[in-house]
C-alpha positions as CSV (number, residue, x, y, z in Angstrom):
1,M,0.1,0.0,-0.1
2,E,2.9,2.4,0.7
3,F,4.3,1.6,-2.7
4,E,0.8,2.6,-4.4
5,T,1.2,6.3,-2.9
6,K,4.8,7.1,-3.7
7,P,3.7,8.2,-7.2
8,I,1.0,10.2,-6.0
9,R,3.2,11.8,-3.2
10,R,5.8,12.7,-6.1
11,H,3.2,14.0,-8.2
12,F,1.7,16.6,-5.7
13,N,5.3,17.4,-4.2
14,S,6.2,18.3,-7.9
15,L,3.0,20.3,-8.5
16,G,3.5,21.9,-4.8
17,L,7.1,22.9,-5.8
18,M,5.9,24.7,-9.1
19,Y,3.5,26.7,-7.2
20,F,6.0,27.4,-4.5
21,F,8.7,28.4,-7.1
22,G,6.3,30.6,-8.8
23,T,5.2,32.5,-5.8
24,L,9.0,33.2,-5.2
25,L,9.0,34.4,-8.9
26,I,6.3,36.9,-7.8
27,F,7.9,38.1,-4.8
28,G,11.4,38.2,-6.3
29,V,10.2,40.5,-9.5
30,Q,8.1,42.8,-7.0
31,Y,11.2,43.2,-4.8
32,A,13.2,44.0,-7.7
33,E,10.9,46.7,-8.9
34,V,11.0,48.3,-5.5
35,F,14.9,48.0,-5.3
36,L,15.0,49.7,-8.7
37,I,12.5,52.2,-8.3
38,E,14.0,53.4,-5.0
39,R,17.3,54.0,-6.9
40,L,15.9,55.9,-9.8
41,P,15.1,59.7,-9.8
42,L,11.4,59.2,-10.5
43,T,8.5,61.5,-9.9
44,G,5.0,60.8,-9.3
45,I,5.4,57.0,-8.6
46,Y,4.1,57.4,-5.1
47,D,0.5,58.2,-6.7
48,T,-1.7,54.9,-5.6
49,D,-2.6,54.3,-9.2
50,V,0.9,54.6,-10.6
51,W,2.3,52.6,-7.7
52,L,-0.3,49.8,-8.1
53,L,0.4,49.6,-11.7
54,I,4.1,49.4,-11.4
55,S,3.8,46.7,-8.8
56,T,1.3,44.6,-10.5
57,V,1.7,44.9,-14.4
58,P,5.1,43.1,-14.2
59,M,3.4,40.5,-12.2
60,Y,0.9,39.7,-14.8
61,L,3.3,40.2,-17.7
62,I,6.3,38.4,-16.3
63,S,5.9,36.5,-13.0
64,M,2.5,34.6,-13.5
65,P,3.2,33.5,-17.3
66,L,6.6,32.1,-15.9
67,M,4.7,30.5,-13.1
68,M,2.2,29.0,-15.6
69,L,5.2,27.6,-17.7
70,L,6.6,26.0,-14.5
71,I,3.2,24.4,-13.5
72,R,2.9,22.9,-17.1
73,R,6.0,20.8,-16.5
74,V,3.7,18.7,-14.3
75,P,1.8,16.3,-16.0
76,A,-2.1,16.7,-16.4
77,V,-5.2,15.3,-18.0
78,S,-8.1,16.9,-19.9
79,V,-11.2,17.6,-18.1
80,E,-14.4,16.5,-19.8
81,K,-16.3,19.5,-21.5
82,H,-20.0,20.0,-20.8
83,P,-21.6,23.3,-21.8
84,I,-24.1,25.2,-19.6
85,T,-27.1,27.6,-20.5
86,F,-27.0,31.2,-19.6
87,L,-29.6,30.7,-16.9
88,Q,-27.3,28.0,-15.2
89,W,-24.5,30.4,-15.2
90,L,-26.5,33.4,-13.8
91,T,-27.8,30.7,-11.1
92,A,-24.1,29.9,-10.1
93,F,-23.2,33.6,-10.3
94,F,-25.8,34.4,-7.5
95,M,-24.4,31.2,-5.8
96,C,-20.9,32.5,-5.9
97,Y,-21.9,35.9,-5.0
98,A,-23.7,34.5,-1.8
99,I,-20.5,32.6,-0.9
100,M,-18.4,35.7,-1.3
101,Y,-20.5,37.7,0.7
102,L,-21.0,35.4,3.5
103,G,-17.2,34.5,3.4
104,N,-16.4,38.1,3.8
105,L,-18.4,38.4,6.8
106,V,-16.5,35.4,8.4
107,G,-13.2,36.8,7.5
108,L,-14.2,40.3,9.0
109,G,-15.4,38.6,12.1
110,L,-12.3,36.6,12.6
111,T,-9.9,39.8,12.1
112,F,-12.5,41.7,14.4
113,V,-11.8,39.0,17.0
114,I,-8.1,38.8,16.7
115,G,-8.1,42.6,16.6
116,M,-9.8,42.5,20.2
117,V,-7.5,39.8,21.3
118,K,-4.3,41.8,20.2
119,G,-5.5,45.1,21.4
120,S,-5.4,46.9,17.6
121,P,-7.3,46.3,14.7
122,V,-6.0,43.9,11.9
123,D,-5.0,46.0,8.8
124,N,-6.9,45.5,5.6
125,A,-4.7,46.7,2.9
126,L,-6.9,45.8,0.1
127,V,-9.8,48.0,1.3
128,D,-7.4,51.1,1.6
129,I,-6.0,50.4,-2.0
130,A,-9.7,49.8,-3.5
131,T,-10.8,53.2,-2.1
132,D,-7.6,55.0,-3.1
133,I,-7.2,54.0,-6.9
134,S,-9.3,55.1,-9.8
135,P,-12.1,53.2,-11.2
136,W,-10.3,52.8,-14.5
137,T,-7.0,51.0,-12.6
138,A,-9.4,48.9,-10.7
139,L,-11.1,47.7,-13.8
140,V,-7.8,46.9,-15.3
141,I,-6.1,45.2,-12.6
142,M,-9.1,43.6,-10.6
143,V,-11.7,43.0,-13.1
144,L,-9.5,42.2,-16.2
145,C,-6.2,40.8,-15.3
146,A,-6.7,39.2,-11.7
147,P,-9.7,36.9,-12.9
148,V,-8.0,35.8,-16.0
149,F,-4.6,34.7,-14.5
150,E,-6.0,33.5,-11.2
151,E,-8.6,31.2,-12.9
152,L,-6.0,29.9,-15.2
153,I,-3.6,29.2,-12.3
154,F,-5.8,28.1,-9.6
155,R,-8.5,26.5,-11.5
156,K,-7.5,25.2,-15.2
157,L,-3.9,24.4,-14.4
158,L,-4.2,23.3,-11.0
159,I,-7.4,21.0,-11.5
160,D,-6.1,19.5,-14.8
161,R,-3.2,18.2,-12.6
162,T,-5.2,16.8,-9.6
163,V,-8.5,15.8,-10.9
164,K,-7.2,12.3,-11.9
165,Y,-7.1,11.7,-7.9
166,G,-10.8,12.6,-7.8
167,E,-12.8,15.6,-8.3
168,K,-12.9,16.2,-4.4
169,T,-9.2,16.3,-4.3
170,A,-9.0,18.7,-7.0
171,V,-11.5,21.3,-5.7
172,L,-10.2,21.1,-2.2
173,F,-6.7,22.1,-3.7
174,S,-8.3,24.8,-5.5
175,G,-10.0,26.3,-2.8
176,I,-6.9,26.1,-0.5
177,F,-4.3,27.3,-2.7
178,F,-6.4,30.1,-4.1
179,G,-7.3,30.9,-0.6
180,L,-3.5,31.0,0.7
181,F,-2.4,33.0,-2.5
182,H,-4.3,36.0,-1.3
183,G,-2.1,36.3,1.6
184,N,-4.5,37.7,4.4
185,L,-7.1,36.3,6.9
186,N,-9.7,39.0,5.5
187,Q,-9.8,37.5,2.0
188,F,-8.9,33.9,3.0
189,A,-12.3,33.0,4.2
190,Y,-14.1,34.1,0.9
191,A,-11.4,33.2,-1.4
192,F,-11.5,29.6,0.0
193,G,-15.2,29.3,-0.5
194,L,-15.1,30.9,-3.9
195,G,-12.0,28.6,-4.9
196,I,-14.1,25.6,-4.0
197,F,-17.1,26.8,-6.0
198,W,-15.4,27.7,-9.0
199,G,-13.2,24.6,-8.9
200,F,-16.7,22.8,-8.9
201,I,-17.8,24.7,-11.9
202,Y,-14.8,23.9,-13.9
203,V,-14.6,20.3,-13.1
204,K,-18.2,19.9,-14.1
205,T,-17.9,21.9,-17.4
206,G,-14.3,21.6,-18.3
207,K,-14.7,25.4,-19.6
208,I,-12.5,28.0,-17.8
209,R,-14.4,30.8,-19.3
210,Y,-17.4,30.2,-17.1
211,S,-15.4,31.0,-13.8
212,I,-13.5,33.7,-15.3
213,C,-16.6,35.7,-16.1
214,M,-18.0,34.8,-12.8
215,H,-14.7,36.0,-11.0
216,M,-14.8,39.1,-13.4
217,A,-18.3,40.1,-12.3
218,V,-17.7,39.3,-8.5
219,N,-14.7,41.8,-8.5
220,F,-16.5,44.4,-10.6
221,L,-19.3,44.6,-8.3
222,G,-16.9,44.6,-5.3
223,S,-14.0,46.7,-6.2
224,V,-15.1,48.9,-9.0
225,A,-18.9,49.5,-8.9
226,S,-19.2,49.8,-5.1
227,V,-16.1,52.1,-4.7
228,F,-17.4,54.3,-7.6
229,L,-21.0,54.5,-6.2
230,L,-19.5,55.4,-2.6
231,K,-17.4,58.4,-3.8
232,S,-20.4,59.3,-6.1
233,A,-22.6,59.4,-2.9
234,A,-19.9,61.4,-0.9
235,Y,-19.7,58.7,1.7
236,E,-16.6,59.8,3.6
237,E,-18.2,63.5,3.6
238,L,-21.5,62.3,4.9
239,I,-19.7,60.4,7.7
240,A,-17.6,63.4,8.8
241,V,-20.7,65.8,8.7
242,S,-22.9,63.2,10.6
243,A,-20.4,63.0,13.2
244,S,-20.2,66.7,13.7
245,G,-23.8,66.7,14.5
246,D,-24.6,69.6,12.1
247,M,-27.9,68.9,10.6
248,G,-28.0,71.9,8.3
249,A,-24.5,70.8,6.7
250,L,-25.7,67.2,6.5
251,M,-28.8,67.9,4.5
252,G,-26.7,70.2,2.2
253,V,-24.4,67.2,1.4
254,V,-27.3,65.2,0.8
255,S,-29.0,67.6,-1.6
256,E,-25.8,68.2,-3.4
257,H,-25.0,64.4,-3.9
258,L,-28.6,63.2,-4.3
259,P,-28.3,61.3,-7.6
260,G,-25.0,59.5,-6.3
261,L,-27.0,58.6,-3.1
262,M,-29.9,57.3,-5.2
263,L,-27.7,55.1,-7.3
264,F,-25.8,53.8,-4.2
265,G,-29.3,52.9,-2.9
266,L,-29.9,51.0,-5.8
267,Y,-26.8,49.2,-5.9
268,S,-27.3,48.1,-2.2
269,L,-30.8,46.7,-3.1
270,A,-29.3,44.7,-6.2
271,V,-26.5,43.4,-3.8
272,L,-29.2,42.5,-1.3
273,G,-31.2,40.7,-4.1
274,F,-28.0,39.0,-5.3
275,L,-27.2,37.9,-1.8
276,I,-30.8,36.4,-1.0
277,T,-31.1,34.7,-4.4
278,G,-27.9,33.2,-4.0
279,I,-28.5,31.7,-0.5
280,V,-31.9,30.3,-1.8
281,C,-30.1,28.9,-4.9
282,L,-27.5,27.2,-2.5
283,A,-30.0,25.8,-0.3
284,V,-32.0,24.3,-3.3
285,H,-29.0,22.9,-5.4
286,F,-26.3,22.0,-2.7
287,R,-27.5,18.5,-2.2
288,K,-27.5,18.1,-6.0
289,M,-23.6,19.1,-6.2
290,K,-21.9,15.9,-6.2
291,L,-18.1,15.2,-6.8
292,K,-16.7,12.0,-8.1
293,P,-14.3,10.4,-5.8
294,A,-10.9,9.1,-7.2
295,E,-11.0,6.0,-9.1
296,L,-8.1,4.4,-7.3
297,P,-7.9,1.3,-5.1
298,L,-6.7,3.4,-2.2
299,P,-8.3,4.7,1.0
300,K,-9.3,8.2,1.2
301,R,-7.0,9.0,4.3
302,K,-3.9,7.4,2.3
303,L,-4.8,9.6,-0.8
304,M,-5.2,12.7,1.3
305,S,-1.7,12.0,3.1
306,A,0.0,11.5,-0.2
307,A,-1.6,14.7,-1.6
308,F,-1.0,17.1,1.3
309,L,2.0,15.7,3.4
310,N,4.8,16.4,1.1
311,A,7.7,19.0,0.7
312,G,6.1,20.9,-2.2
313,V,2.6,21.6,-0.9
314,A,4.1,22.1,2.7
315,L,6.6,24.9,1.3
316,F,3.8,26.6,-0.7
317,S,1.3,26.4,2.3
318,L,3.9,27.6,5.0
319,F,5.0,30.4,2.7
320,W,1.6,31.9,2.5
321,I,0.5,31.0,6.1
322,I,3.7,33.2,7.2
323,Q,2.4,35.8,5.1
324,I,-1.1,35.7,6.9
325,L,0.4,35.6,10.3
326,L,2.4,38.9,9.4
327,Q,-0.7,40.5,8.2
328,L,-2.4,39.7,11.5
329,M,0.5,40.9,13.7
330,G,1.2,44.0,11.6
């Protein structure tokens, strides 16, 4: 029996190492950028939009393509292709939106408790970045680039190399690796859930475009539409004036930004509708969401041990767990 697990352990070890080396590439390129920028007489680079573009564009043009080449060195199989209708896609979108929303609440709750224990709030850099950058920058990075590369790396490439050991194993790896890759506890909770769900979509359809489009839609609603509408509604100004207790000034701000406030109200209603619809769809369809086990004469415990307890997967996981701990302690 031990002999039977050795090829499996070697396979997952190689896969984990490729993801670990790819992670080192991403960090290496980013640190090289910072090193060069600090030594060049450049002006205007500390603008949030410029800095974010400088730090992320090379990742999508250099690091992630190289990471994908590394992962392709590991043997893969093709996932059977089964198209879905637009109504099925829309149902799945509502479900993933509910998973994202509820997972985000879990992440916020965990970080709030940890912040209470350590005596200071846990920093959520993503929120600060999303509210500081322009909608166009967010559109390029968070809606166009991130979903395409992340779905290719954490759904297609990963699942193609794990699905022969069972759909459950493949989907679990997709969720764990995707969640860890975000590098902070705030995002891990919902990224893990979304990784599981989008992994399920991919193993059942074999078409990566379905999860890419869902990923784009979720990121658009969360990082572009919401921030744009908050700014249109003068949210920060409203909070500041409300805190001052000056009702006259408050009414002035409300009347000045009434169209923006109305749009934000409609957006909030839409979000609530998506959430409720998604929860209902999850409740109705959850029991139907079956994953095929591995077609191997091997106990589940042995399979999981071979898949997870190896140097490659351990290195990748440990690296990102350390990043999460650093975020919590920061």
